[in-house]
Backbone bond lengths (Angstrom), bond angles and torsions (degrees), N, CA, C in turn:
res aa  C-N    CA-C-N  psi(-1)  N-CA   C-N-CA  omega(-1)  CA-C   N-CA-C  phi
1 M - - - 1.452 - - 1.519 109.43 -
2 P 1.327 118.22 162.01 1.468 119.72 -178.27 1.520 111.81 -61.96
3 L 1.334 115.40 153.90 1.458 119.61 174.28 1.520 110.42 -55.60
4 T 1.320 116.17 138.51 1.449 120.40 171.68 1.530 107.89 -103.81
5 T 1.310 117.43 -175.07 1.462 120.21 -179.78 1.519 110.48 -113.68
6 T 1.324 114.97 152.15 1.465 120.44 178.00 1.523 111.00 -59.70
7 G 1.331 116.20 -43.41 1.465 119.69 179.51 1.508 112.79 -59.00
8 E 1.333 116.38 -41.02 1.468 119.88 179.42 1.526 110.98 -65.59
9 L 1.330 117.31 -41.06 1.465 120.61 179.52 1.522 111.13 -64.05
10 I 1.323 116.66 -39.29 1.464 119.68 179.80 1.526 110.84 -69.13
11 T 1.322 117.12 -37.62 1.467 119.89 176.49 1.519 110.77 -60.96
12 R 1.322 116.86 -43.66 1.469 120.92 178.36 1.526 111.20 -64.65
13 A 1.338 115.79 -43.69 1.459 119.70 -178.51 1.524 110.70 -63.19
14 D 1.321 116.31 -39.85 1.462 120.13 179.36 1.526 110.69 -61.64
15 A 1.321 116.02 -41.33 1.463 119.89 179.38 1.528 111.02 -65.99
16 A 1.324 116.36 -31.45 1.471 121.07 -178.34 1.521 112.40 -92.58
17 R 1.328 117.24 0.00 1.466 123.12 -177.32 1.532 111.71 56.74
18 T 1.339 114.24 45.49 1.462 121.19 174.27 1.530 107.64 -126.70
19 A 1.329 116.88 -169.38 1.463 121.56 176.09 1.520 109.58 -128.32
20 V 1.312 116.10 159.67 1.463 121.75 177.36 1.531 108.57 -92.10
21 P 1.340 118.80 118.87 1.460 120.54 175.14 1.529 108.90 -75.32
22 A 1.327 116.94 131.44 1.458 122.27 -179.11 1.523 108.35 -128.05
23 F 1.333 116.49 113.99 1.456 121.53 -173.34 1.526 111.00 -109.37
24 N 1.328 115.91 131.86 1.459 120.72 177.04 1.526 110.24 -80.02
25 V 1.326 115.61 131.10 1.458 121.39 -176.94 1.519 109.99 -116.76
26 I 1.323 115.15 144.06 1.461 122.13 -178.10 1.518 110.84 -118.14
27 S 1.332 116.59 -37.08 1.453 122.48 -175.16 1.522 109.94 -127.99
28 L 1.331 115.87 172.28 1.462 120.15 175.22 1.521 110.44 -61.12
29 E 1.331 116.78 -35.13 1.463 119.75 179.21 1.523 111.22 -63.87
30 H 1.324 117.17 -38.15 1.465 120.00 174.26 1.523 110.36 -60.04
31 V 1.311 116.32 -47.70 1.470 120.76 -179.07 1.518 110.23 -57.89
32 E 1.326 116.75 -50.47 1.464 120.86 -178.27 1.523 111.38 -61.94
33 A 1.325 116.68 -39.63 1.466 120.05 -178.74 1.521 111.32 -66.55
34 V 1.336 117.28 -41.49 1.462 119.70 -178.94 1.524 110.14 -65.51
35 V 1.314 116.96 -43.88 1.468 119.57 179.72 1.524 110.37 -65.20
36 A 1.340 117.60 -44.32 1.468 120.46 -179.75 1.525 110.94 -63.68
37 G 1.324 117.80 -40.02 1.455 120.70 178.96 1.515 112.28 -66.33
38 A 1.331 116.16 -40.43 1.459 120.17 177.69 1.520 110.98 -65.08
39 E 1.326 116.39 -40.44 1.468 120.11 177.12 1.524 110.44 -63.30
40 S 1.327 116.73 -41.57 1.459 120.44 179.89 1.528 111.00 -62.80
41 A 1.326 116.05 -37.62 1.469 120.37 179.45 1.522 112.32 -84.09
42 G 1.323 117.11 -13.30 1.462 120.95 179.42 1.507 113.88 69.15
43 A 1.348 116.93 38.90 1.467 120.60 -176.76 1.521 109.99 -139.38
44 P 1.328 117.44 154.47 1.467 121.10 178.25 1.515 111.75 -71.50
45 V 1.335 115.42 164.05 1.454 119.99 -175.51 1.522 109.17 -153.54
46 V 1.328 114.91 157.73 1.461 121.77 173.87 1.530 108.66 -111.69
47 L 1.334 116.11 131.00 1.455 122.05 171.82 1.526 107.50 -94.01
48 Q 1.327 116.80 122.57 1.462 120.88 -176.68 1.526 110.78 -111.98
49 V 1.320 115.81 133.57 1.467 122.52 174.74 1.521 106.98 -116.51
50 S 1.321 116.78 120.14 1.461 120.21 -178.05 1.522 110.87 -91.09
51 E 1.321 114.69 162.95 1.461 118.67 175.30 1.524 110.45 -61.34
52 N 1.328 117.66 -34.43 1.469 120.21 176.06 1.522 111.57 -62.16
53 A 1.338 117.34 -39.06 1.462 120.62 178.33 1.525 110.85 -66.49
54 V 1.318 116.59 -38.62 1.467 120.34 177.11 1.532 109.80 -64.13
55 R 1.318 116.07 -41.97 1.463 120.14 178.64 1.529 110.40 -62.08
56 F 1.333 116.55 -40.29 1.463 121.10 178.05 1.523 111.23 -61.05
57 R 1.319 117.38 -33.04 1.456 122.03 -179.55 1.525 111.71 -91.83
58 G 1.325 115.48 33.29 1.450 121.07 174.44 1.514 114.48 73.82
59 G 1.346 116.62 19.39 1.448 120.31 179.94 1.513 114.11 81.53
60 R 1.326 117.05 7.24 1.467 121.39 -177.88 1.525 109.61 -99.64
61 L 1.313 116.64 120.71 1.464 121.91 -178.87 1.522 112.31 -81.91
62 L 1.320 117.76 -39.05 1.458 120.50 -167.41 1.535 115.77 -65.21
63 P 1.339 121.20 -39.10 1.476 117.80 -177.66 1.534 113.10 -55.17
64 L 1.337 117.59 -50.15 1.460 119.50 -179.56 1.524 111.08 -72.53
65 A 1.334 117.02 -35.59 1.467 120.31 178.22 1.519 111.31 -63.52
66 R 1.318 117.05 -41.93 1.467 120.29 179.21 1.530 111.12 -65.87
67 A 1.335 116.50 -39.62 1.467 119.96 177.28 1.521 110.65 -63.52
68 A 1.323 116.49 -43.18 1.462 120.38 179.92 1.521 110.92 -65.38
69 T 1.315 117.02 -39.97 1.468 120.67 178.63 1.524 110.93 -62.71
70 A 1.336 116.41 -45.49 1.466 120.29 -179.82 1.525 111.09 -61.92
71 A 1.338 116.57 -42.46 1.464 120.01 178.86 1.518 110.82 -65.30
72 A 1.324 116.98 -40.48 1.465 120.88 -179.73 1.525 111.20 -64.17
73 E 1.317 116.47 -40.48 1.462 120.50 -177.37 1.521 112.62 -69.57
74 Q 1.335 117.00 -20.22 1.463 121.06 177.69 1.530 112.12 -99.21
75 A 1.331 117.44 -1.78 1.460 121.36 -176.94 1.523 111.43 -72.86
76 R 1.326 115.60 154.37 1.472 121.26 177.95 1.531 111.44 -94.52
77 V 1.317 116.18 3.45 1.475 121.90 175.97 1.525 107.86 -129.57
78 P 1.327 118.14 157.84 1.469 119.74 178.13 1.531 111.13 -64.90
79 V 1.335 115.19 136.34 1.461 121.82 -179.88 1.526 109.10 -134.23
80 A 1.325 116.51 134.88 1.459 122.33 175.57 1.524 109.33 -119.01
81 L 1.331 116.13 158.26 1.459 122.42 177.95 1.523 109.97 -112.72
82 H 1.333 115.31 134.82 1.473 122.24 -176.08 1.517 108.58 -132.68
83 L 1.318 116.76 133.62 1.465 122.44 176.58 1.524 107.50 -95.74
84 D 1.334 116.71 119.46 1.460 121.35 -164.43 1.523 113.24 -109.93
85 H 1.338 115.75 142.13 1.465 123.15 173.84 1.526 112.46 50.52
86 I 1.319 116.50 51.42 1.453 118.34 179.08 1.526 110.32 -95.44
87 Q 1.317 114.14 144.61 1.458 122.54 172.01 1.526 110.19 -119.18
88 S 1.321 116.10 -12.27 1.457 122.24 -175.38 1.529 111.46 -84.63
89 D 1.307 116.49 123.21 1.460 120.29 175.13 1.522 110.98 -66.16
90 D 1.332 117.24 -29.73 1.463 120.67 178.17 1.528 110.66 -64.27
91 L 1.326 117.38 -42.48 1.461 120.21 177.07 1.519 111.16 -64.72
92 L 1.312 116.78 -40.21 1.461 120.12 177.01 1.526 110.62 -58.94
93 H 1.316 116.29 -39.77 1.465 121.12 179.64 1.527 111.72 -66.20
94 Q 1.351 116.71 -32.91 1.463 120.94 -177.24 1.530 113.19 -82.46
95 A 1.315 117.95 -17.03 1.463 121.87 -165.87 1.525 114.20 -56.09
96 A 1.318 117.90 -53.48 1.461 120.68 -173.99 1.526 111.65 -62.34
97 D 1.327 117.15 -44.65 1.465 120.38 -178.61 1.525 112.08 -68.23
98 A 1.331 117.02 -20.75 1.468 120.79 -179.93 1.527 112.30 -89.22
99 G 1.335 118.48 0.94 1.457 121.26 175.96 1.513 115.33 103.19
100 F 1.324 117.73 -0.54 1.460 120.71 -178.61 1.524 110.18 -82.08
101 S 1.325 115.76 138.38 1.465 120.05 176.68 1.516 111.45 -100.41
102 S 1.335 116.86 -9.73 1.457 120.49 -175.00 1.514 110.69 -151.80
103 V 1.331 114.95 157.60 1.463 121.41 177.29 1.526 108.95 -138.92
104 M 1.326 115.34 151.61 1.462 120.70 168.41 1.519 105.67 -111.36
105 Y 1.340 115.83 110.75 1.461 120.78 179.29 1.522 107.82 -92.68
106 D 1.327 116.01 121.65 1.465 120.41 -170.53 1.522 111.48 -109.41
107 A 1.329 115.31 99.21 1.465 121.07 172.01 1.519 109.84 -114.74
108 S 1.340 117.09 20.66 1.470 121.44 -174.69 1.515 112.43 -67.11
109 R 1.328 117.55 -15.11 1.462 121.14 178.23 1.523 112.04 -71.23
110 L 1.329 115.22 -16.60 1.466 121.12 -174.72 1.531 111.47 -91.08
111 P 1.323 117.41 157.80 1.470 120.04 170.43 1.521 109.76 -58.13
112 Y 1.329 115.43 160.38 1.469 121.01 -171.55 1.523 113.48 -50.54
113 A 1.318 118.37 -51.92 1.470 120.81 -174.96 1.521 111.60 -62.06
114 E 1.334 116.27 -39.78 1.464 119.93 179.88 1.529 110.82 -72.06
115 N 1.327 116.69 -39.03 1.466 121.12 175.29 1.530 109.63 -58.08
116 L 1.319 115.91 -47.16 1.461 120.34 -179.11 1.523 111.64 -61.95
117 A 1.316 117.47 -46.45 1.467 120.54 -178.22 1.523 111.34 -63.07
118 A 1.333 116.72 -44.86 1.460 120.27 -179.51 1.523 110.91 -66.24
119 T 1.331 116.14 -40.53 1.460 120.17 -178.41 1.528 110.99 -69.83
120 R 1.314 117.66 -38.96 1.465 121.09 177.18 1.528 110.68 -59.47
121 A 1.336 116.30 -44.54 1.467 120.14 178.76 1.524 110.68 -64.63
122 A 1.336 116.57 -41.66 1.468 120.14 179.01 1.517 111.34 -65.58
123 A 1.338 117.37 -39.44 1.464 121.00 179.17 1.524 110.84 -62.94
124 D 1.318 116.72 -41.30 1.464 119.58 177.97 1.526 111.03 -61.45
125 R 1.337 116.46 -43.81 1.468 119.95 179.59 1.528 110.92 -67.08
126 A 1.335 116.10 -41.51 1.464 119.70 -179.35 1.523 111.27 -63.87
127 H 1.304 117.10 -47.60 1.466 120.31 -178.70 1.518 111.91 -64.47
128 A 1.325 117.14 -31.34 1.462 120.40 177.20 1.529 111.66 -64.77
129 Q 1.355 115.59 -24.31 1.471 120.96 178.22 1.531 112.02 -97.86
130 G 1.322 117.13 3.69 1.458 120.22 -178.74 1.508 113.62 79.06
131 L 1.327 117.72 20.93 1.457 122.06 -177.87 1.521 111.53 -95.57
132 W 1.317 116.11 140.70 1.462 124.85 170.76 1.519 106.48 -81.10
133 I 1.342 118.20 135.34 1.462 119.47 -174.19 1.524 112.03 -125.85
134 E 1.320 114.21 137.60 1.463 124.41 177.95 1.527 108.38 -115.01
135 A 1.316 116.89 146.23 1.465 121.46 175.58 1.524 108.27 -132.84
136 E 1.330 115.69 177.81 1.467 120.82 179.72 1.512 109.67 -130.68
137 L 1.324 115.17 137.47 1.461 121.24 175.02 1.518 107.60 -132.84
138 G 1.335 115.75 132.31 1.454 119.90 -169.78 1.514 107.63 102.40
139 W 1.307 117.23 -169.73 1.465 119.54 -175.36 1.526 110.04 -137.59
140 V 1.336 115.49 106.54 1.461 120.58 178.38 1.513 110.31 -76.25
141 G 1.333 117.50 -40.38 1.459 121.08 176.40 1.516 113.49 76.39
142 G 1.350 115.10 -177.36 1.448 121.20 176.96 1.501 115.35 89.02
143 K 1.339 118.32 13.91 1.459 120.27 -177.14 1.525 112.50 -110.52
144 D 1.343 117.69 33.65 1.463 122.56 176.75 1.515 112.09 55.10
145 T 1.329 115.59 44.87 1.450 120.18 179.20 1.512 109.77 -133.45
146 V 1.297 116.47 163.93 1.448 121.69 173.87 1.510 107.89 -126.39
147 R 1.307 116.24 155.58 1.460 120.50 177.38 1.526 108.25 -96.90
148 V 1.327 115.31 124.78 1.454 121.97 -178.62 1.522 107.79 -124.44
149 G 1.319 116.95 112.40 1.451 120.03 178.59 1.512 112.66 58.95
150 G 1.336 117.32 35.13 1.458 120.72 179.75 1.504 113.01 83.28
151 K 1.353 118.06 3.59 1.460 120.87 179.74 1.518 109.67 -124.51
152 E 1.308 115.46 176.55 1.458 121.56 -175.06 1.521 110.06 -103.94
153 A 1.335 116.21 142.76 1.458 120.99 172.39 1.511 107.72 -142.39
154 A 1.319 116.39 160.68 1.463 119.49 -179.05 1.517 110.13 -63.84
155 Q 1.331 115.81 144.03 1.466 120.40 -179.20 1.521 110.68 -56.30
156 T 1.335 117.25 -37.57 1.464 120.67 -177.15 1.517 112.48 -85.10
157 G 1.347 117.67 -14.53 1.448 118.64 -175.43 1.511 113.79 -123.24
158 G 1.298 117.50 12.70 1.461 120.54 -177.80 1.511 111.55 -80.15
159 E 1.285 115.26 -175.99 1.447 122.07 179.74 1.523 109.69 -62.31
160 A 1.310 116.39 134.59 1.461 120.51 -177.49 1.525 110.13 -56.08
161 G 1.320 115.63 129.79 1.448 120.77 176.86 1.510 114.68 81.68
162 A 1.344 118.22 0.85 1.459 119.88 179.42 1.524 109.32 -66.55
163 P 1.325 118.00 138.04 1.459 120.01 -175.66 1.511 112.14 -75.38
164 P 1.337 118.86 151.61 1.453 120.93 174.54 1.528 109.49 -65.15
165 L 1.310 114.65 155.79 1.453 119.53 175.75 1.520 109.61 -63.63
166 D 1.306 116.86 140.23 1.457 121.91 -177.57 1.517 108.68 -135.33
167 A 1.335 116.09 116.27 1.460 120.55 -178.50 1.519 112.27 -65.25
168 H 1.324 117.31 -13.36 1.461 120.47 -178.28 1.522 112.60 -105.82
169 A 1.330 117.28 4.56 1.461 120.36 179.86 1.519 110.57 -73.39
170 P 1.329 117.11 153.83 1.473 119.36 176.30 1.526 110.25 -56.28
171 G 1.309 115.78 134.34 1.454 120.48 179.38 1.508 114.72 88.31
172 A 1.336 118.58 -8.87 1.465 120.09 -178.98 1.520 111.95 -78.13
173 R 1.331 117.37 -32.86 1.465 121.09 -176.96 1.530 111.04 -71.78
174 T 1.308 116.17 151.49 1.466 121.61 179.98 1.523 110.11 -73.34
175 D 1.325 116.48 128.28 1.459 121.84 178.77 1.528 109.56 -87.77
176 P 1.334 119.36 126.37 1.479 121.13 -176.13 1.525 114.04 -58.90
177 D 1.319 118.14 -41.88 1.466 119.64 -179.36 1.527 110.64 -67.41
178 E 1.321 116.12 -42.78 1.455 120.36 177.51 1.530 110.47 -63.75
179 A 1.335 116.42 -39.77 1.458 121.13 179.65 1.522 111.44 -63.59
180 R 1.329 116.70 -40.65 1.475 120.19 179.29 1.525 110.32 -60.31
181 A 1.321 116.56 -45.67 1.455 120.68 179.62 1.530 111.25 -67.19
182 F 1.321 116.46 -39.53 1.469 121.24 -178.87 1.522 110.90 -62.51
183 V 1.315 117.08 -46.48 1.460 121.10 -179.96 1.532 110.79 -63.52
184 A 1.314 116.77 -44.46 1.461 120.33 -179.51 1.524 111.52 -63.38
185 D 1.327 116.98 -41.69 1.457 120.86 -174.70 1.525 113.43 -82.97
186 S 1.325 117.27 -25.14 1.470 120.14 -177.86 1.519 112.61 -90.65
187 G 1.333 117.06 -28.92 1.458 120.25 -178.64 1.514 114.48 78.49
188 V 1.346 118.02 18.87 1.465 119.90 -179.39 1.527 110.96 -73.31
189 D 1.331 115.10 160.55 1.464 121.32 -177.88 1.518 113.30 -95.09
190 A 1.325 117.48 -15.93 1.466 122.05 179.41 1.515 108.34 -157.05
191 L 1.328 116.17 157.30 1.463 120.14 -178.38 1.525 110.40 -131.89
192 A 1.338 115.72 125.84 1.463 121.50 170.88 1.516 107.88 -81.64
193 V 1.327 116.49 127.74 1.462 121.02 -173.83 1.522 111.06 -115.21
194 A 1.315 115.06 147.43 1.457 122.01 179.38 1.523 108.71 -96.06
195 I 1.334 116.40 107.36 1.465 121.18 -178.12 1.526 111.81 -130.53
196 G 1.356 116.43 19.24 1.454 119.31 174.76 1.511 116.65 122.24
197 S 1.334 118.33 -9.94 1.459 119.97 176.38 1.530 109.39 -82.18
198 V 1.337 115.82 161.83 1.463 121.74 -176.55 1.521 108.58 -137.66
199 H 1.319 116.85 134.57 1.459 120.16 176.74 1.534 111.22 -61.59
200 A 1.317 115.02 150.56 1.472 123.57 168.60 1.527 114.67 66.99
201 M 1.325 118.12 20.51 1.462 119.48 176.19 1.526 110.68 -71.45
202 T 1.311 117.32 135.51 1.467 121.98 177.83 1.524 111.89 -102.90
203 T 1.327 117.65 -3.36 1.462 122.24 172.29 1.520 108.44 -119.47
204 R 1.323 117.18 149.94 1.466 121.30 -175.25 1.528 109.17 -99.70
205 T 1.318 114.82 71.84 1.463 120.19 -173.62 1.531 112.70 -125.03
206 A 1.325 118.24 5.99 1.463 120.48 -177.86 1.530 110.69 -69.11
207 T 1.313 115.85 142.72 1.460 122.83 175.32 1.519 108.48 -116.41
208 L 1.315 116.81 126.37 1.458 121.45 -176.69 1.520 111.68 -92.17
209 D 1.313 115.38 152.88 1.464 122.37 177.11 1.533 107.28 -91.21
210 H 1.326 116.37 90.38 1.460 120.54 -175.36 1.528 112.54 -73.06
211 T 1.327 116.53 -26.31 1.463 119.31 175.14 1.526 110.17 -64.80
212 L 1.322 116.17 -44.93 1.462 120.33 177.17 1.520 110.44 -63.97
213 L 1.321 117.67 -41.35 1.464 120.33 178.09 1.522 110.61 -57.95
214 G 1.322 117.72 -42.20 1.454 120.76 178.11 1.519 111.87 -60.65
215 R 1.328 116.65 -40.72 1.461 120.45 178.63 1.519 111.38 -67.01
216 L 1.330 116.72 -39.42 1.462 120.41 178.73 1.524 110.90 -66.85
217 N 1.322 115.89 -41.72 1.464 119.94 179.67 1.522 111.05 -62.72
218 A 1.320 116.36 -37.03 1.461 120.36 178.99 1.525 111.77 -73.22
219 A 1.322 117.03 -29.89 1.466 121.11 -174.97 1.521 113.37 -83.11
220 L 1.342 117.01 -25.00 1.462 120.39 -170.32 1.525 111.79 -115.21
221 D 1.333 115.09 148.50 1.458 119.95 177.87 1.522 111.68 -113.19
222 V 1.353 116.74 20.62 1.460 121.45 173.34 1.527 108.30 -116.21
223 P 1.345 118.13 158.10 1.470 120.03 178.37 1.526 111.72 -61.01
224 L 1.324 115.32 144.74 1.461 121.98 177.78 1.523 109.41 -101.71
225 V 1.332 115.18 143.27 1.468 121.71 -175.68 1.521 109.36 -121.75
226 L 1.335 116.09 138.39 1.461 122.03 176.93 1.517 109.11 -106.65
227 H 1.328 117.04 117.79 1.461 122.79 173.86 1.525 109.11 -96.39
228 G 1.333 116.00 164.84 1.456 120.01 177.89 1.512 113.58 66.00
229 S 1.325 116.33 33.99 1.471 119.91 -171.56 1.524 114.11 -80.31
230 S 1.332 117.72 -10.92 1.468 119.10 178.77 1.513 112.16 -61.28
231 G 1.338 117.31 -28.65 1.452 120.80 -178.97 1.509 114.65 -91.92
232 V 1.332 117.11 8.59 1.465 120.98 -176.12 1.535 109.91 -102.38
233 P 1.326 119.28 125.13 1.468 121.25 179.47 1.531 111.96 -63.17
234 D 1.325 115.80 160.26 1.465 121.22 -177.52 1.527 112.01 -56.66
235 T 1.327 116.94 -43.16 1.464 118.98 -177.40 1.527 111.10 -63.43
236 E 1.322 115.84 -37.49 1.462 120.26 177.98 1.528 111.01 -69.67
237 L 1.326 116.62 -37.29 1.465 119.95 177.79 1.528 110.48 -63.76
238 R 1.325 115.82 -45.05 1.479 118.83 179.90 1.530 110.52 -61.61
239 A 1.327 116.35 -41.50 1.466 119.93 179.71 1.521 110.74 -66.31
240 A 1.339 117.10 -35.79 1.463 120.29 178.54 1.521 111.11 -65.59
241 V 1.325 116.76 -41.69 1.469 120.11 177.69 1.524 109.99 -63.99
242 A 1.318 116.57 -44.18 1.467 120.44 177.68 1.526 111.42 -62.34
243 G 1.325 116.52 -27.81 1.456 121.12 -178.40 1.510 115.02 -88.41
244 G 1.330 117.08 -2.07 1.455 118.83 174.43 1.515 117.05 124.80
245 I 1.328 119.18 -3.71 1.461 120.01 177.18 1.531 108.78 -70.44
246 A 1.340 115.98 128.81 1.463 120.95 -174.69 1.524 113.62 -108.96
247 K 1.332 116.88 -18.46 1.471 121.58 179.18 1.515 107.28 -139.83
248 V 1.334 116.05 132.83 1.459 121.02 -175.67 1.525 108.67 -123.17
249 N 1.334 116.29 117.69 1.460 121.83 -178.71 1.522 110.99 -90.22
250 I 1.337 115.42 132.11 1.468 121.17 -179.00 1.522 108.41 -137.53
251 G 1.329 116.56 129.90 1.454 120.24 177.68 1.514 112.38 -138.20
252 T 1.326 116.62 -56.46 1.458 121.06 -174.19 1.522 112.60 -60.44
253 A 1.332 117.71 -32.89 1.472 119.98 179.82 1.523 111.47 -58.78
254 L 1.335 116.57 -35.54 1.466 119.49 177.45 1.525 110.63 -67.98
255 N 1.329 116.26 -41.66 1.458 119.76 -178.20 1.526 111.91 -68.40
256 V 1.334 116.22 -35.87 1.465 119.99 175.73 1.530 110.29 -62.79
257 A 1.323 116.33 -44.65 1.466 120.39 -179.86 1.523 111.52 -64.38
258 M 1.315 116.15 -46.10 1.462 119.84 -177.81 1.521 111.44 -65.43
259 T 1.324 116.11 -48.80 1.465 119.80 -176.88 1.520 111.39 -63.28
260 G 1.318 116.67 -42.12 1.464 119.72 179.21 1.512 112.31 -62.20
261 A 1.337 116.47 -42.43 1.465 120.19 -178.85 1.527 111.63 -68.21
262 V 1.318 116.61 -40.79 1.464 120.05 178.29 1.523 110.50 -65.61
263 R 1.324 115.70 -43.13 1.467 119.51 179.64 1.530 110.56 -61.40
264 D 1.333 116.59 -45.24 1.463 119.88 -179.84 1.533 110.97 -63.98
265 F 1.325 116.66 -41.38 1.466 119.98 -178.37 1.529 110.56 -62.88
266 L 1.327 116.42 -45.16 1.463 119.16 -177.46 1.524 111.88 -71.40
267 T 1.328 116.68 -28.52 1.462 119.44 175.07 1.523 110.37 -66.65
268 E 1.336 115.71 -40.45 1.466 120.74 -179.51 1.523 112.34 -78.75
269 H 1.330 117.30 -24.51 1.467 121.66 -177.59 1.523 109.05 -131.05
270 P 1.327 117.80 69.76 1.474 120.80 -173.29 1.520 114.50 -65.60
271 D 1.321 118.40 -16.67 1.467 120.43 -177.58 1.522 112.96 -91.99
272 V 1.320 117.53 -6.84 1.469 120.61 -178.09 1.528 110.23 -69.93
273 V 1.333 115.70 131.81 1.465 120.68 176.53 1.534 111.76 -122.10
274 D 1.319 117.94 -9.30 1.462 121.45 178.81 1.529 108.88 -77.70
275 P 1.326 118.24 110.68 1.462 119.10 -175.26 1.516 113.75 -63.94
276 R 1.336 117.46 -20.71 1.472 118.95 179.04 1.522 111.25 -61.22
277 K 1.310 116.94 -30.59 1.462 119.58 -176.68 1.528 111.68 -73.60
278 Y 1.320 117.13 -47.68 1.471 117.21 -178.32 1.522 112.25 -82.10
279 V 1.332 117.30 -29.02 1.461 119.23 175.90 1.528 110.15 -67.95
280 R 1.325 117.35 -34.84 1.470 120.13 175.91 1.522 110.45 -61.38
281 A 1.330 116.43 -41.50 1.470 119.48 177.79 1.525 110.47 -60.89
282 G 1.325 116.49 -41.38 1.459 119.93 178.54 1.514 112.39 -66.56
283 R 1.311 116.35 -41.02 1.471 119.85 179.41 1.520 110.53 -65.67
284 D 1.319 117.36 -42.45 1.467 120.32 179.37 1.528 111.19 -61.25
285 A 1.331 115.96 -38.86 1.470 119.52 178.86 1.524 110.52 -64.76
286 M 1.301 117.27 -38.45 1.460 120.37 177.67 1.524 111.25 -67.10
287 V 1.323 117.83 -38.12 1.469 120.43 176.69 1.523 110.24 -57.84
288 T 1.320 116.75 -45.14 1.469 120.84 179.22 1.525 111.05 -60.32
289 T 1.325 116.99 -43.35 1.464 121.37 179.71 1.524 110.90 -64.47
290 V 1.321 117.21 -45.07 1.464 120.79 -179.80 1.526 110.49 -62.94
291 T 1.320 117.11 -45.98 1.464 121.04 -178.73 1.531 110.72 -56.97
292 R 1.326 115.85 -45.08 1.464 119.52 -178.76 1.523 111.75 -65.78
293 L 1.326 117.18 -46.56 1.453 120.27 -176.34 1.525 111.76 -69.66
294 V 1.302 117.63 -36.54 1.478 119.47 175.41 1.524 109.72 -61.84
295 G 1.311 116.12 -39.46 1.466 119.12 177.44 1.518 112.28 -63.01
296 V 1.327 116.99 -39.41 1.464 121.08 178.22 1.526 110.70 -63.91
297 L 1.335 117.07 -45.94 1.458 121.21 -171.95 1.512 114.10 -80.99
298 C 1.314 116.48 -25.07 1.469 119.19 -175.36 1.519 113.01 -100.79
299 A 1.314 117.26 4.95 1.463 119.68 173.29 1.513 108.82 -71.53
300 R 1.301 117.33 132.08 1.464 122.23 -177.12 1.522 110.28 -62.66
301 T 1.339 116.26 131.52 1.459 120.03 177.90 1.517 110.37 -92.63
302 A 1.324 115.24 162.75 1.464 120.07 -178.27 1.534 110.02 -66.10
303 P 1.336 118.38 147.89 1.469 120.75 179.36 1.522 111.26 -64.57
């Protein structure tokens, strides 16, 4: 079916009291697995391409975007494309022509005033292209970075002795009053909030601050987004959706499933050299993960 838009999927999910599952894809196998899992669960999905994924593909956006578009157009469920965690104005400029209906512009590494100014400029550019835009306020963490003087630096190249980012540190969580002002002044369409999840977790042990989520949901009139959801248990995810989260980002869970399946296959079949055999095992494992998580997130919550 034709590509749909992220905004439309979130509007539908809000009416149904569910959330939109949004999966980060790196390879064609990721794309195929997310679409197959969504079809198996009978629910819509967002395919997300991050700036890191674009960098991995030599800085070229179109090859993976074209693959995702083709898969979406052949899917039996609605699929939207989202450009995730971008800092590059060049990528923002390319987004609409590459098939994306939405972007997440990430200036959360900056102090509040600079984050707001950069996000306001990005929102103006995005809306001029007909794009729905998401931003982040607070600090989810988990991206191999440290905060230096209110800014971000590489974990290996930051200020000596600077502490790793911690989603549970004082000041890391999103403040509802600050969030209300940020949304009003930036003009964004959705806000990713820091309530205790962490990017790139390989264990599902994160505990969310549901009291804070309730305050944020009451303070804001835009959809709320949960990042770092791979480390959040199913019960916490369901409670987050019931508490107002409308879009749930998942990436590492797919990579854990794929890598584990490939590793197991090659351990059991050490002489295999045809990548189709072990890559198929990895793709199948990702389909299972997507199917389960879509079922968790798209189950109707109580009114």
